[in-house]
PARO-507375 format. One line per field, with one value per residue (C-alpha): x, y, z; residue in one letter; residue number from 1. Coordinates in Angstrom, 3 decimals. Each point is the difference from the previous one (the first is absolute). Layout:
u <- [X_...] $
v <- [Y_...] $
w <- [Z_...] $
type <- [A_...] $
seq <- [NUM_...] $
# end
This chain:
u <- [-40.367_-2.128_1.387_-3.372_-3.764_-1.411_-3.738_-2.860_0.626_-1.745_-2.895_-0.703_-0.517_-2.180_-2.016_-0.327_-1.026_-2.848_-0.962_0.113_1.712_-2.893_0.073_3.727_2.282_3.074_3.410_2.052_3.347_2.755_1.056_-3.031_-2.178_-2.748_-3.471_-3.580_-1.371_0.638_-0.640_2.878_2.419_-0.667_0.614_3.479_1.042_-1.039_1.857_2.994_-0.143_-0.322_3.088_2.032_-1.016_0.830_3.531_0.632_-0.050_-0.206_-0.519_2.852_1.993_3.573_2.403_0.287_3.540_1.597_0.991_3.630_2.315_0.209_3.139_1.422_1.178_-1.849_-0.532_2.082_-1.596_-1.849_2.998_2.049_-2.887_-0.112_3.663_-0.146_-2.684_2.340_2.899_-1.943_-1.895_3.366_3.122_0.058_3.745_-0.410_-2.433_2.654_0.997_-3.396_-0.740_3.459_-0.919_-3.287_1.249_2.433_-2.700_-2.024_-2.642_-2.191_-1.141_-3.586_-2.112_-1.543_3.522_1.000_-1.340_1.791_3.304_-0.451_-0.532_3.015_2.257_-1.251_1.254_3.222_1.574_2.405_-2.996_-0.950_1.608_-1.194_-3.201_-0.611_1.172_-2.176_-2.858_-0.035_-2.907_-2.489_2.598_0.439_-4.109_-0.316_2.491_-2.323_-2.742_2.551_2.626_2.126_0.884_1.060_3.676_-1.231_0.014_3.540_1.560_1.640_-0.706_1.450_-2.939_-0.047_0.370_0.530_-2.946_0.801_-3.067_0.860_3.247_-1.188_-2.940_0.373_1.238_3.473_-0.035_-1.959_2.130_3.201_-1.457_-0.917_3.794_1.151_-2.153_1.772_3.105_-0.183_-1.132_2.426_2.163_1.826_-3.929_-0.967_3.564_-0.867_-3.322_0.939_2.765_-2.583_-2.473_2.700_-0.097_-3.582_-0.125_-0.254_0.166_2.992_-1.688_-1.536_3.511_1.555_-2.653_0.141_3.764_-0.385_-1.833_3.713_1.294_-1.102_2.286_2.140_2.589_2.285_-2.878_-1.491_3.052_-0.671_-3.528_1.937_2.462_-2.885_-1.288_3.105_-0.637_-3.603_-1.402_-1.243_2.507_-1.884_0.033_4.228_0.284_-2.337_2.199_3.262_-1.102_-0.897_3.063_1.837_-0.806_1.290_3.938_0.916_-1.637_1.293_-1.116_1.430_3.248_-0.205_-0.028_2.792_2.245_-1.428_1.125_3.392_0.954_-0.648_1.309_3.416_1.893_3.239_1.160_2.948_-2.706_-1.988_-3.184_0.908_-2.595_-2.228_-2.817_0.044_-3.364_-1.901_0.121_-3.390_1.365_-0.340_-3.228_0.379_0.785_-3.070_-2.572_1.463_-0.812_-3.177_0.879_-0.747_3.031_0.301_-0.784_1.743_3.669_0.693_-0.454_0.008_2.525_-3.030_-1.434_3.501_-0.063_-3.117_0.763_2.727_-1.807_-2.731_2.673_1.461_-3.479_-1.239_3.557_0.460_2.396_2.489_1.596_1.230_1.312_1.761_1.628_0.724_1.214_-1.725_-3.226_-3.224_1.233_3.501_-2.201_-2.120_3.087_1.969_-3.579_0.514_1.972_-3.059_-3.216_-2.148_1.692_-0.562_-3.611_-0.713_1.849_-2.270_-3.267_1.450_0.073_-3.444_-0.957_1.499_-0.898_3.405_0.650_3.608_0.065_-3.004_2.237_2.751_-1.953_-1.644_3.434_1.687_1.023_-1.086_-3.275_-1.046_-2.334_1.682_-0.036_-3.418_-1.363_1.609_-2.480_1.473_-0.060_-1.102_-3.530_1.038_2.338_-3.172_-2.109_2.704_0.176_-3.005_1.179_3.590_-1.628_-2.118_2.505_1.065_-1.519_-2.486_2.203_2.864_-2.044_-1.232_3.339_1.596_-2.660_0.383_3.640_-0.372_-2.759_2.065_1.574_-3.478_-1.020_-3.241_-3.247_-0.984_3.579_-0.552_-3.764_1.721_2.644_-3.192_-1.784_2.639_0.141_-3.219_0.148_-1.168_2.123_1.712_-0.584_3.662_-0.980_-3.430_2.083_2.300_-2.694_-2.110_3.160_0.606_-3.146_0.319_3.251_0.175_2.336_-0.380_-1.317_-3.245_-0.656_0.088_-2.972_-0.407_-1.306_-3.307_1.859_2.080_-3.133_-2.021_2.995_0.317_-4.115_0.153_2.880_1.043_-1.215_-3.533_1.616_2.624_-2.401_1.133_3.411_-1.297_-0.469_-3.918_0.646_0.913_3.787_-1.345_-3.041_-0.048_0.484_-2.773_-2.742_1.986_1.669_-3.322_-0.936_2.815_-0.855_-3.656_0.974_2.017_-2.417_-2.363_2.406_0.282_-3.741_0.492_2.629_-1.995_-3.523_1.822] $
v <- [10.708_-1.041_-2.515_-1.249_0.693_2.977_-0.550_2.656_1.752_-1.167_2.700_-1.126_-3.469_0.710_2.411_-2.827_-2.200_2.278_0.708_-3.414_-1.756_-0.072_3.754_0.603_-2.360_-1.359_0.718_-2.748_-0.216_-1.924_-3.357_-0.391_-3.116_0.017_-0.032_-0.250_2.001_3.653_-0.066_-2.490_2.159_2.674_-2.219_-1.135_3.876_0.926_-3.076_1.328_3.617_-1.010_-2.407_2.740_2.843_-2.721_-0.452_3.436_0.178_2.880_0.356_1.254_0.079_-1.895_-0.828_-3.658_-1.456_-0.974_-3.616_-1.036_-0.868_-3.506_-1.849_-2.649_-1.975_-3.353_-0.198_-2.476_-3.574_-0.771_-1.766_2.972_2.165_-2.246_0.314_3.592_0.241_-2.178_2.275_3.119_-1.816_-1.686_0.702_3.520_0.025_-2.156_2.266_1.979_-3.541_-0.756_2.972_-0.436_-3.199_0.826_3.065_-2.360_-2.557_2.854_-0.757_2.407_0.022_-0.615_2.966_-0.485_-0.361_3.552_2.231_-1.815_0.254_3.796_0.398_-1.857_2.063_3.146_-0.834_-1.937_2.358_-2.829_-1.888_2.587_-0.881_-3.763_0.721_2.698_-2.458_-2.857_2.159_1.302_2.361_-1.025_1.097_3.524_0.131_-0.911_2.911_2.324_-0.713_-0.059_2.724_-2.059_-2.477_2.979_-1.545_-2.673_2.478_1.127_-3.130_-0.772_-3.029_-2.064_0.859_3.494_2.698_3.352_2.363_3.654_1.435_-1.457_1.259_3.549_-0.091_-2.762_-0.178_-0.661_-3.489_-0.490_1.965_-1.909_-2.994_0.783_1.486_-3.357_-1.928_2.326_-0.736_-3.721_0.883_2.563_1.341_2.709_1.385_-0.462_2.172_2.599_0.355_0.370_2.755_2.004_-0.245_0.512_3.870_0.146_-2.442_2.326_-2.875_-1.536_-3.408_0.060_0.709_-3.132_-2.329_0.928_-0.522_-3.209_-1.324_0.531_-2.924_-2.582_0.145_2.243_1.257_3.034_1.502_0.911_1.672_3.793_-0.212_-1.558_2.569_2.633_-1.685_0.563_3.704_-0.924_2.216_-3.409_-2.078_-2.955_0.648_0.843_-3.339_-2.193_1.883_-1.169_-3.433_-0.572_1.503_-2.025_-3.134_2.020_-0.620_1.776_3.023_3.360_0.088_-3.386_1.291_3.282_-2.016_-2.158_2.934_1.716_-3.389_0.004_3.094_-0.777_-3.555_0.175_-3.241_-0.503_-3.757_0.788_0.820_-2.294_1.423_-0.506_2.768_3.124_1.855_3.490_1.891_1.983_3.842_2.087_2.268_-3.050_0.663_-2.146_-2.952_0.621_0.049_-3.232_-1.241_1.409_1.591_3.175_2.356_1.026_3.242_-0.382_1.256_-2.850_-3.555_-3.027_-2.748_-2.331_2.335_-0.252_-3.486_-0.491_2.066_-2.626_-2.892_1.163_0.685_-3.488_-1.724_2.065_-0.138_-3.205_-2.310_-0.317_3.173_-2.334_-2.837_2.287_2.441_-2.985_-2.054_-3.219_-1.850_0.456_-2.693_1.845_3.440_-1.018_-1.618_3.414_1.686_-2.435_2.936_2.279_-1.216_2.944_-0.152_-3.692_0.290_2.682_-2.606_-2.414_2.368_0.501_-3.269_-0.488_3.166_-1.407_-3.703_-1.039_-3.738_0.033_2.908_-2.073_-3.119_2.034_1.101_-3.456_-1.567_2.868_-2.015_2.948_1.288_-2.934_-2.536_-2.081_2.893_1.150_-3.452_-0.320_0.090_3.607_1.548_3.697_0.607_2.090_-2.680_-1.787_2.136_0.638_-3.772_-0.463_3.091_-1.688_-3.166_1.358_0.476_-3.814_-3.210_-1.452_-3.263_2.042_1.264_-3.105_-1.878_3.140_-0.607_-3.763_0.086_1.953_-2.150_-2.040_3.062_1.574_-0.649_2.139_-0.757_3.691_0.519_-2.747_1.316_3.642_-1.586_-2.214_3.234_1.902_-2.545_1.573_-2.859_-3.787_-2.244_-2.631_-3.750_0.122_2.858_-1.469_-3.374_1.724_2.010_-2.716_-1.950_3.379_-0.113_-3.604_0.766_-0.897_2.564_2.114_2.823_-1.286_1.821_3.492_1.772_0.608_-3.115_1.680_2.496_-2.730_-2.317_3.032_0.608_-3.652_-0.144_3.078_-0.346_-3.849_-1.441_-1.922_-3.054_-0.462_-0.559_-3.426_0.540_1.347_-2.423_-0.961_0.368_2.992_-0.265_1.432_-0.275_3.763_0.832_-2.044_2.568_2.259_-2.952_-1.393_3.162_0.329_-3.522_1.072_3.366_-2.129_-2.313_3.381_0.967_-2.979_-0.128_3.706_-0.741_-2.771_1.881_3.060] $
w <- [-11.249_2.837_2.408_0.819_-1.508_1.098_1.868_0.698_3.278_3.113_-0.268_-3.633_0.890_2.977_-1.865_-2.678_2.362_1.190_-3.359_-1.146_-2.728_-2.187_-0.040_-0.133_-1.792_1.777_-1.113_-1.853_1.289_-1.583_2.287_1.850_-0.427_-2.412_1.560_-1.353_2.509_0.332_3.711_0.292_-1.942_2.069_3.198_-1.350_-0.629_3.512_1.334_-2.153_1.040_3.932_-0.399_-1.441_2.467_2.980_-1.842_-0.510_-3.618_-1.787_-3.897_-1.917_-3.332_-0.060_-2.880_-0.561_0.926_-3.380_0.077_0.390_-3.174_-0.875_1.294_-2.483_2.531_1.173_3.998_1.647_0.760_3.135_1.581_-0.323_1.405_3.229_0.101_-0.189_3.028_2.065_-0.546_1.019_2.986_1.672_-2.750_-1.011_-0.447_-2.943_-1.669_-2.236_-1.266_-0.714_-1.633_-2.223_-1.602_-0.777_-1.740_-1.558_-1.037_-1.771_2.428_1.964_3.617_0.661_0.024_3.417_1.696_-1.536_2.662_2.970_-2.629_-0.228_3.668_0.548_-2.628_1.810_3.475_-1.468_-2.857_-1.144_-1.129_-2.326_-3.425_0.369_1.119_-2.823_-2.569_1.155_0.755_-3.912_-1.620_3.008_2.286_-1.354_-0.460_3.612_1.202_-2.006_2.643_2.906_0.191_2.296_-2.685_-2.393_0.263_-2.476_-2.734_0.927_-0.401_-3.373_-1.630_-2.712_-2.583_0.385_-3.148_0.256_0.001_-0.985_1.599_3.265_-0.473_-0.372_2.427_2.226_3.857_0.814_0.563_-3.384_-1.768_1.325_-0.727_-3.738_-0.376_1.225_-2.636_-2.787_1.532_-0.459_-3.693_-0.727_2.285_-1.710_-0.892_3.520_1.031_-2.481_1.287_3.562_-0.974_-1.689_2.757_2.647_0.289_0.333_3.277_2.842_3.043_1.336_0.549_-3.495_-1.500_2.141_-1.023_-3.657_0.405_1.105_-3.078_-1.527_1.828_-2.461_-3.131_1.559_-2.833_-1.184_-1.387_3.287_1.402_-0.981_2.160_2.642_-0.059_0.210_3.027_1.578_0.545_0.999_3.013_1.534_1.985_-0.898_-3.344_-0.019_2.022_-2.599_-2.965_1.658_0.475_-3.402_-1.231_2.040_-2.225_-2.988_0.428_-3.344_0.337_0.156_3.772_0.847_-1.325_1.704_3.118_-0.674_-0.627_3.471_1.686_-2.036_1.385_3.736_0.103_1.084_-0.392_2.133_0.580_2.145_2.722_2.093_-1.341_-3.788_-1.086_1.298_-1.387_0.680_0.753_-2.568_1.179_0.208_-2.621_-2.518_-1.409_-3.142_2.175_2.160_-3.047_-1.168_3.215_0.132_3.306_1.427_0.370_3.581_1.477_3.519_-0.188_2.420_-1.129_2.899_-0.970_-0.393_-2.738_-1.823_0.314_-1.207_-3.337_-0.874_0.545_-2.386_-2.670_0.247_0.004_-3.356_-1.844_-2.064_1.363_-2.390_1.255_2.678_-1.750_-2.587_2.857_2.293_-2.773_1.300_-0.225_1.788_2.745_0.151_0.264_3.303_1.561_-0.181_1.451_3.040_1.641_-0.469_1.032_-0.939_-3.622_-0.311_1.276_-3.038_-2.406_0.886_-0.155_-3.927_-0.896_1.622_-2.403_-3.035_0.203_-1.736_0.276_0.394_2.918_1.508_0.071_1.355_3.254_0.527_-0.067_2.069_3.378_2.051_-1.386_-2.334_0.249_2.719_2.129_-0.825_0.364_3.943_2.748_1.422_-3.782_0.197_-1.649_-2.796_-1.344_0.368_-2.057_-2.903_-0.689_-2.201_-2.185_-0.358_-1.057_-2.604_-2.694_0.471_-1.466_1.927_0.297_1.059_2.831_0.982_-0.043_2.060_2.826_-0.135_0.299_3.376_1.272_2.437_1.915_0.830_3.217_0.586_-1.732_-0.239_-1.780_-2.579_-0.573_-0.520_-2.521_-1.911_-0.447_-1.756_-2.796_-1.593_-2.364_-0.778_1.904_-1.443_1.312_1.484_2.360_0.867_0.875_2.012_1.842_0.731_1.447_1.997_1.617_1.158_1.709_3.660_1.806_2.746_-2.151_0.557_3.092_-1.481_-1.528_-3.658_-1.578_-1.027_-2.434_-1.227_-1.038_-1.235_-2.495_-0.916_-0.468_-2.148_-2.076_-0.539_-3.088_1.045_-2.164_2.594_3.028_0.082_0.765_3.519_2.522_0.678_3.626_2.107_0.985_3.581_1.678_1.317_-3.840_-1.172_-0.490_-2.180_-1.575_-1.137_-1.342_-2.090_-1.765_-0.171_-1.687_-2.429_-0.769_-0.665_-2.380_-1.732_-0.635_-1.354_-2.620_-1.169_-0.576_-1.081] $
type <- [M_N_P_A_P_E_T_P_D_W_E_H_L_V_S_T_A_L_I_G_T_T_R_R_S_V_A_T_V_A_G_M_P_A_R_D_E_D_A_E_A_L_L_D_L_A_A_L_D_T_I_R_R_Q_A_G_Y_T_A_H_A_V_T_P_I_A_P_D_A_P_D_P_R_P_R_V_G_D_T_A_A_R_L_L_D_L_V_L_S_S_H_P_D_L_L_P_E_W_L_E_R_A_A_S_S_G_R_G_V_P_Y_E_R_L_P_D_L_L_D_R_A_Y_R_T_A_V_L_R_P_A_V_A_A_A_A_G_P_R_G_A_W_L_A_G_L_N_P_V_W_S_F_V_T_A_E_P_L_A_G_D_T_F_D_E_E_T_W_K_A_G_G_P_E_E_R_R_R_T_L_L_A_L_R_A_Q_D_P_T_A_A_G_T_L_L_A_E_A_W_P_G_E_S_K_A_E_V_R_Q_A_L_L_D_A_L_E_P_H_L_G_P_D_D_E_P_L_L_E_T_A_L_D_D_R_G_A_G_V_R_G_R_A_L_A_L_L_S_R_L_P_D_S_A_H_A_H_R_L_R_D_H_L_R_R_R_L_R_V_D_R_D_T_S_W_V_F_E_V_D_T_P_E_A_S_E_T_G_L_F_R_D_L_A_L_A_V_P_T_E_T_K_E_S_P_R_E_R_R_E_R_V_Q_V_L_I_V_H_T_P_L_D_V_W_T_E_R_L_D_T_D_P_A_G_V_L_A_L_A_A_A_H_P_E_T_R_D_A_L_V_D_A_V_C_L_R_G_D_A_D_W_S_R_A_V_L_D_D_P_E_I_G_L_A_A_V_A_G_D_D_A_D_G_R_G_R_Q_R_L_R_V_L_F_A_P_L_P_A_A_E_R_C_D_R_V_L_A_L_L_E_G_I_T_Y_P_E_A_L_G_R_L_L_L_A_I_D_A_P_W_T_P_G_L_S_E_G_V_A_R_W_T_A_R_T_T_E_R_R_R_V_R_G_H_R_L_L_Y_E_T_I_A_A_H_M_P_P_E_H_L_A_L_L_P_E_Q_A_P_Y_E_K_E_A_D_V_Y_F_R_L_R_E_T_L_R_L_R_Q_D_M_H_K_E_L] $
seq <- [1_2_3_4_5_6_7_8_9_10_11_12_13_14_15_16_17_18_19_20_21_22_23_24_25_26_27_28_29_30_31_32_33_34_35_36_37_38_39_40_41_42_43_44_45_46_47_48_49_50_51_52_53_54_55_56_57_58_59_60_61_62_63_64_65_66_67_68_69_70_71_72_73_74_75_76_77_78_79_80_81_82_83_84_85_86_87_88_89_90_91_92_93_94_95_96_97_98_99_100_101_102_103_104_105_106_107_108_109_110_111_112_113_114_115_116_117_118_119_120_121_122_123_124_125_126_127_128_129_130_131_132_133_134_135_136_137_138_139_140_141_142_143_144_145_146_147_148_149_150_151_152_153_154_155_156_157_158_159_160_161_162_163_164_165_166_167_168_169_170_171_172_173_174_175_176_177_178_179_180_181_182_183_184_185_186_187_188_189_190_191_192_193_194_195_196_197_198_199_200_201_202_203_204_205_206_207_208_209_210_211_212_213_214_215_216_217_218_219_220_221_222_223_224_225_226_227_228_229_230_231_232_233_234_235_236_237_238_239_240_241_242_243_244_245_246_247_248_249_250_251_252_253_254_255_256_257_258_259_260_261_262_263_264_265_266_267_268_269_270_271_272_273_274_275_276_277_278_279_280_281_282_283_284_285_286_287_288_289_290_291_292_293_294_295_296_297_298_299_300_301_302_303_304_305_306_307_308_309_310_311_312_313_314_315_316_317_318_319_320_321_322_323_324_325_326_327_328_329_330_331_332_333_334_335_336_337_338_339_340_341_342_343_344_345_346_347_348_349_350_351_352_353_354_355_356_357_358_359_360_361_362_363_364_365_366_367_368_369_370_371_372_373_374_375_376_377_378_379_380_381_382_383_384_385_386_387_388_389_390_391_392_393_394_395_396_397_398_399_400_401_402_403_404_405_406_407_408_409_410_411_412_413_414_415_416_417_418_419_420_421_422_423_424_425_426_427_428_429_430_431_432_433_434_435_436_437_438_439_440_441_442_443_444_445_446_447_448_449_450_451_452_453_454_455_456_457_458_459_460_461_462_463_464_465_466_467_468_469_470_471_472_473_474_475_476_477_478_479_480_481_482_483_484_485_486_487_488_489_490_491_492_493_494_495_496_497_498_499_500] $
# end
């Protein structure tokens, strides 16, 4: 269709004026005002043509843009929308929380805010799932008009349904999304569908992305395809298959790894080292396959390469081998491994990989590498990074209690801030009260830096209903700006929770 009504060209209008409107009729153009006199209508057309030529307009045919699909969700209220504007302008760190609460309430973002949100999600990938959920059908429609927002169509949403045509002819991200939808509805059917398509998938990155869709509802039925993926020519595909197989402790692959480790784990309680793990040889191709490793091509290997091979075996082998062979509980295994720092380090990685609550508690309670050591002011960065993963299998209340028990021994605010970040769960009133007391302490520690990190952590993670536990005035004048920012943020979160 035509985007605007066509008008006679300039030459035709001029000749009509010369001949006179009594001898040549003036064309009727849709959308133009009705005139009693043809001469007035001719002047209108001349003015329209002049303006179009000055604007660089060229008559052309276009396909109209199809409207977006309806979104059944109501929009958030005016107050919630104003809070969103405040978040976007001065508290962008609260945007994920605002979006999450809006989504959980079954309401959508004001349409006029969507372009800004999509631009932010384009620049900050971690925002994409929440923005895609908030954007709904209008976001997908806008993505069709602006390719940089195309990530919206790749993010899986709760209401997705499997579409066979998308699976057959869609792009890689769209195919992964529709496979995830089927996985949520019928895990077995999704696994079967991927297994049938697997031989025809030519790109390693596509195979790896599709393999990710098996993670939800992972089960024994997925084992055959994962075993096939262990032989994939793509290292990333093999590594992803290994990670997924490591979550199937009763699989044939897990039993093979147990056998590999049992053969190499020598125990001698009459020695100071108690146990030793022999290094796998390059000739053991079956072991290399089970660990998704390439077989060495060099005749000579460095000691570091051989040690790393042992660590990979320890990380991916089920932990029950250790309690069985050493005849002790997880805490006892870690105590015996204290003489072997690299082995103990690999054991902690194995605990992080599996998310076993008993083993996590054993690590957290260990006197040398546990929570008390990690919470120290001189703790190594890797131990801190693992802390959130070690906390994850534990109930939220237990995480809070463990941190609360250590508060009095923490000196530096940045150490407390990092510890609180690792909880990654709602705080108990007891923890909030303990943190409030800690911030009000008067000690020499006030001369060190780090309050900004601590206060930002409190502002983002303390339940806003616990605001009254904090003193109204900053404990120290030099901290006043960041402290009042903390209270302002908690008040804003209170309003968000009230409106959403």
